[in-house]
C-alpha positions in Angstrom: -54.2 36.3 -16.5 -56.0 37.5 -20.2 -58.4 34.8 -21.8 -56.9 35.2 -24.7 -53.7 34.0 -25.8 -53.6 34.4 -29.8 -52.1 31.2 -30.3 -55.4 30.4 -32.2 -55.0 33.0 -34.2 -53.8 31.2 -37.5 -56.2 28.5 -37.1 -54.3 26.0 -35.3 -54.8 24.8 -31.5 -52.5 23.0 -29.1 -53.8 19.3 -27.9 -52.8 18.1 -24.5 -49.9 16.5 -25.5 -48.6 20.2 -26.9 -49.2 19.1 -30.4 -50.2 22.1 -32.8 -53.2 20.8 -35.1 -55.7 22.2 -37.6 -58.9 23.4 -35.5 -60.6 21.6 -38.4 -58.8 18.2 -37.5 -61.2 15.6 -36.6 -60.1 15.1 -33.0 -61.0 18.7 -32.6 -63.9 18.7 -34.0 -65.0 15.5 -31.8 -64.1 17.3 -28.8 -66.0 20.3 -30.0 -68.9 18.6 -30.6 -69.0 17.2 -27.0 -68.3 20.5 -25.7 -71.8 21.7 -27.4 -73.4 18.3 -25.7 -72.2 19.6 -22.4 -73.5 23.1 -23.3 -76.9 22.1 -24.3 -77.0 20.1 -20.8 -76.7 23.2 -19.3 -79.8 24.6 -21.4 -81.8 21.4 -19.9 -80.9 22.5 -16.5 -81.6 26.4 -17.2 -85.2 24.8 -18.5 -85.8 23.6 -15.0 -85.6 20.1 -14.0 -86.2 18.0 -10.8 -83.6 17.5 -8.4 -83.0 13.6 -9.4 -82.5 14.6 -13.0 -80.2 17.8 -12.0 -77.9 15.5 -9.8 -77.6 13.3 -12.9 -76.7 15.9 -15.3 -74.1 17.3 -13.1 -72.3 13.8 -13.1 -72.8 13.6 -17.0 -71.5 17.1 -17.5 -68.6 16.3 -15.3 -68.0 13.0 -17.3 -68.1 14.8 -20.7 -65.4 17.0 -19.7 -63.3 13.8 -18.9 -64.5 12.6 -22.3 -63.4 16.0 -24.1 -60.1 15.7 -22.0 -59.4 12.1 -23.4 -60.6 13.1 -27.1 -57.9 16.0 -26.7 -54.9 13.5 -25.4 -53.6 11.7 -28.5 -51.4 9.8 -26.6 -54.0 8.6 -24.2 -52.1 9.9 -21.0 -54.4 12.1 -19.2 -56.3 9.5 -17.5 -53.2 8.3 -16.0 -52.2 11.8 -14.6 -55.6 13.1 -13.7 -58.1 11.1 -12.0 -61.0 13.1 -13.1 -60.2 12.3 -16.6 -60.7 8.8 -16.4 -63.6 7.2 -17.6 -64.3 3.8 -16.2 -66.5 1.0 -16.9 -68.5 2.3 -14.1 -69.3 5.5 -15.7 -71.2 3.5 -18.3 -72.6 1.5 -15.6 -74.2 4.4 -14.0 -75.7 5.6 -17.4 -77.2 2.5 -17.8 -78.4 2.0 -14.2 -80.0 5.5 -15.2 -81.7 4.5 -18.3 -83.6 1.3 -16.5 -84.7 3.5 -13.5 -86.2 6.2 -15.4 -87.5 4.3 -18.4 -89.7 2.0 -15.7 -91.3 5.6 -15.0 -92.5 6.3 -18.3 -95.3 4.5 -20.5 -93.8 1.9 -22.9 -92.7 3.4 -26.3 -95.2 2.0 -29.0 -94.3 4.2 -31.8 -91.2 6.8 -32.8 -91.7 10.2 -31.3 -91.8 13.5 -32.4 -88.7 15.9 -30.5 -90.5 18.4 -28.5 -93.1 18.8 -25.4 -91.5 20.9 -22.4 -88.8 23.2 -22.7 -86.9 20.8 -20.2 -87.8 17.7 -22.9 -87.1 19.3 -25.8 -83.6 20.4 -24.5 -83.4 16.9 -23.7 -84.0 16.2 -27.4 -81.6 18.8 -28.7 -78.7 17.1 -26.5 -79.5 13.7 -28.1 -79.0 15.0 -31.4 -76.1 16.7 -30.5 -74.8 13.6 -28.6 -75.5 11.6 -31.8 -73.3 13.7 -33.9 -70.4 13.6 -31.4 -70.6 9.9 -31.3 -70.3 10.4 -35.2 -67.3 12.4 -35.0 -65.7 10.2 -32.3 -66.6 7.1 -34.8 -65.0 8.8 -37.4 -61.3 9.2 -35.7 -61.3 5.5 -36.0 -60.9 2.7 -33.5 -57.0 3.1 -33.2 -57.7 6.9 -31.7 -60.6 6.2 -29.6 -60.6 4.8 -26.3 -63.3 2.3 -26.3 -64.8 3.4 -23.1 -65.4 6.8 -24.7 -67.5 5.1 -27.4 -69.7 3.0 -25.0 -70.4 6.1 -22.8 -71.2 8.7 -25.7 -73.7 5.8 -27.2 -75.3 5.2 -23.6 -75.6 9.0 -23.3 -78.0 9.6 -26.1 -80.5 6.3 -25.2 -80.4 8.2 -21.5 -81.4 11.8 -22.9 -84.1 10.1 -24.8 -85.2 8.6 -21.8 -84.6 12.0 -19.9 -86.7 14.0 -22.4 -89.6 11.4 -21.9 -89.3 11.8 -18.4 -89.8 15.4 -18.6 -92.6 15.4 -20.5 -94.1 12.6 -18.2 -93.6 14.6 -15.3 -94.6 17.9 -16.5 -97.8 16.1 -17.8 -96.9 17.2 -21.4 -98.2 14.7 -23.7 -95.9 13.0 -26.4 -96.6 13.3 -30.3 -96.1 10.1 -32.0 -95.2 9.7 -35.6 
């Protein structure tokens, strides 16, 4: 099997149901943004994070594959057939629990923060910005084309990524720069 199929040479791609669409179509842009987000989390892992953060990121990266699959499925049927593609309320709750747990480990936030600090924190800040773009792309699809749990998940994830940036700086004893 070769990696290239040549089916996208004309600027189209196939969604999960076989529908051919332009690579500039909103749904493709949205799952492309989610893919970029996943890659930035790989960058955070490569920057070196503690084991507990690595575990959290592993769950998130798997969830992002599921989220991308949901976006690539215009008829919303993949979650019925592929269990690992199902994002459920417990996935969102897991993010909220992590936000609460890690936010308790850092000093209270009093001002806006400038992104940066350690390599890991900077990667988390970059991931947060990409996450917000992915969220905008998903919102642009409209409520009729977006499963509600996808939007809840991506919204909570950007909050968690901000907290993880703060945690990485705090654990690395890198001062946060206020605006």
